[in-house]
N, C-alpha and C positions, 0 to 999 in steps of 0.2 A: 906063189904069190900070194902075201898075208892077207887076208879077208879083210873088206873095208869097214865092215861093219857086224854087230851080232847081236841077238835077242838075249833079251833077260825080262825076267818078271818081276814088276815092280810095283808096289802099292799106289795106287793112288787114291783121295780121298777129296771130300768135301763136306763140311759138317759131320754129319753120322754115317757117311756113305761106305757102302761097304764093296765098291766092283773092286774088280782087279782088270788089268788090264796088259796087252802086249805092248813092250816099249821097243824099240828099233834103236840101237845107240850107235853112232856115228862115229869114227876114228878122226882126230881132227889135230892137223899139226902142231906140234908142242905140248900136246896133252898126257900127263904123267900116269891120272889116274882117271879108274874109271867116272869120278863124279864130274871132272871136268871135261868131259866128252859132250857133243851136242848128242840129242837123245829126240824120238817124236814119238807123242802121243794124239793118236786119232788123225794122223795128217800133219800135223801141224809138230815144225822143228824148234826144238828152243837151244840156245846156245851159253852153256854157266860161264860166268864173266871170269875170267882169269882173277883179276884184281877189283876193287872199287876202292875210290879213296872215304877218308873217314868225311864226315857228315854228307854223303849219298843221300837221298831223301828219295821217295815212293808214296804217291798217294793212291787208295781203292780200296777194296772191302776185304777186310778178313773174316776167318771162319776158324772154327776149331774141329778137334778130332780127339777120340777119347778111346773106350773101352773097347771095340770093336778090333783096336789093331795094337792094345796094348799087350807088350811083350814077344812083339812080332819084330822083323828088321826094317829098318830105317834102309832110307836110297845108299847112303854112303856105310852101310854094315853093321852099323848101333843097334841094338834091341829098342824099341820104342818105349818109353816111362812117361804114361801120360800126366803123370804129378812132377817130372823133371819141366825145367823154365827150358825149351825149345818149340823151334816152329820149323815148318817145311817152306821152302821157296822154288820157283822155277828157275831161277838163273844165278842168283848171288853163289860165292864161294861158300862151301862147307865152313864151317866156325866162326862163318861170319858173324859178331854180336852186333843186334839189332835192337834200339828201342822203339816200342811203338804204341802210340797214344792213339786214345781211342777220341776223336773228334767229335762224340758224341756227349760223352762226359768226362772227358777230361783228364782219365784214369791211363797210365801207363805202365808197362812194363819190359824187361829187358831179356833177349832171349837170343839163345845159340841157334843156328841152322845147322839142321843135319839130317835133312829130307829133302823131296822134292815133291812140288804142289803148289798149292789146288789146281786142279784143271779143271777148271769152272769160267764162265765167262765172267769178266771183272774183277774175280778175286783174286789178291797180289800175295797172300802168305795165308798159312790154316796152323796157328797155335797149337798148341798141348792143351790139353782138359783144364790145368793148373793154371798156364800161362793164360787162357783165354778167361778163367774164373776171374782173375787180377783184375780184368780190365772190363769186365760186365758180361761176356761173351755165353758165359754161361746160361741168362738169360733172353738175350736177345739173339744167339743164333749167330748172327753177323752183325759188321756196324763198317763204316766208313773209317779208315785209320791214316795215320803218316807213318812211315816205317823211314828212322834215322841210323845209318850206320855207324859204332862208336866203338868199335874194335874186331881182330880177327885173333883167329886160334885160340877162344876164350878167354883173352884179356884184353879189358878194356881197357883203351888209350886216349878215352877224352877226358882232358882234366879239366875243360872248362867247357862256354859256346860264346860263338861272337854272332855279331849282327853284321852280313854284308850288306854295304849302302851303297857302293859303284865298280863297277868295273870297267876299265880302260885299257887301250893299245898301247897308249905311252905311259911311260909312268909320273911326268911333268901331273897329268889330270888326273891322277890317284894322287899324287903329293897334297896338291892343292885341296882336292876333296877331305885329305885327313885332316890339314891343316881346318877346315871352314868348321868341321866337326871338332877338334878341338880347343876350338874358339869358344863354342858353345859348350864347353864344360866335358865333352866325351873323351873318354882313352880309345884312341884308334890305331890301327897298323894298318901297313903296307903291305901284303904279300904275292909273289907273280904265281900265278896258278896256269898254267899252258900258257896261253900264248898273251894271258891277258894278265893287268897290275888289277887287287881287288884290295878294296880299303872293307876294313871291318871294325864296327864299333865292339870292344874288348871288356872283360871282367866280369862275365857272368857264371857263377858255380853251376848252375842247376840249368836246365832248359827252359822250365816254365816263368825261371828270374828272366832271362833271356825276352822271353815272347810277353811279357806284363811289361816289360819296359819297352820293346817293341811297338804293343798297343796302346800304351799311354803316350807316348810320343809320335804315336802316327806315322811309322818310320814304313817305307817300303819294301824295304830289306827283306832279305831271308835270313835263317838260321842254322849255323854249321857248328859242328862240334871244332875246338882247340888240339 
């Protein structure tokens, strides 16, 4: 009978931490690669996502890791390069492309997920040294950030940004809302996402353009990739 789990050594990190932990990896239905398997750290089980949509967002604390791990293996088998624009996340699919925005200073960086962590309470992402430096973490150590998924497998699929201003079970309601915003001079579109018809204001090439527009017009919606 095939074993349901195996033990592997992985590097866990937070800022400049240097501890190693034994992590238990569980077989999960449909998992084709070890990086898609559920795993546990300090008794807590994590379930890597099979897929995430463009525009998926998360808020939390970011940290960085550097010299102590440079040249060692990451969770997906690559050699960690502290000068590359990469990052560790507990559950995002490997090779997901993420935009990380420092909410304290507005600086942002685009990274590729190639490792697991950080396993510290409230922290959601561990950036490489260079990625962290680009948004000021080399000076502060940690900072509150927003993550936005913008691509997969090393490719950025976001061609622009939209502001979601409504979500309806019935298409008629979404169409009426879209029409209302069009009368105000906005470019709008209605897209079916799951069980909902969502209304978007479109036409922003950069995230910060959409954010500025949203703030200036006091819109209560949120920003997603197009």
